[in-house]
Phi, psi and omega in degrees: 000329187298324179294331181293314178299309180306317181299328175287328192266010181277009183278105178305144187249152170231194191300134175233147183290319180226089184297325181291321176289325179295314181300315180298309182298314187293311179290326172298324176292320175300323179295316180294323178296309181298320180298312178293325179298315185284321187274333193237167168257018186299141179305140179299328179297318179290325173293316177300313180300309182300319179292318175300313183298320179300309175301316181295328179291336178271008183060034180286122185262096183294342178295339179272356172252158176277054179202170179246169176295327180293324179292320174300311179300320182289320178292325178295314179303319180295320177299308179303311177296317178293323174302312182292324171298326183265004185313312182301328183281333185287325176112208183286166180302318182295322176295321178298311185291325176299308178298318184292321179302314179295320184291322177291325176291313177299323177306305181306309178301308178307302187293315172312309183292325175293310177301319178295319173298317180300321181292323179295317185296318177290325180271000000 
């Protein structure tokens, strides 16, 4: 699962008004993407579209990332496909959930730290 997280977090960041909220929103969306990928047969493109809509509803500003909404959507589709391809190796639903909980917690810490650093550099 760690490579899946890293593929979503390869978006370089610049200054953010509220890095903690952005990290929270982004990592919670990653969690939702992962759960849908594991639990459903929903099309990867639909999962990506829904995830993008969620972030947009939270005023997540992709202009503050060195990425586009299309980059996010394409990355999400790849993450969904990769997770589904690796599902047999992941184990039970309980093991998946335990791993995902750890990854999301690490995501929030890592992303918040990166965003805070970027904010310091810009200011």
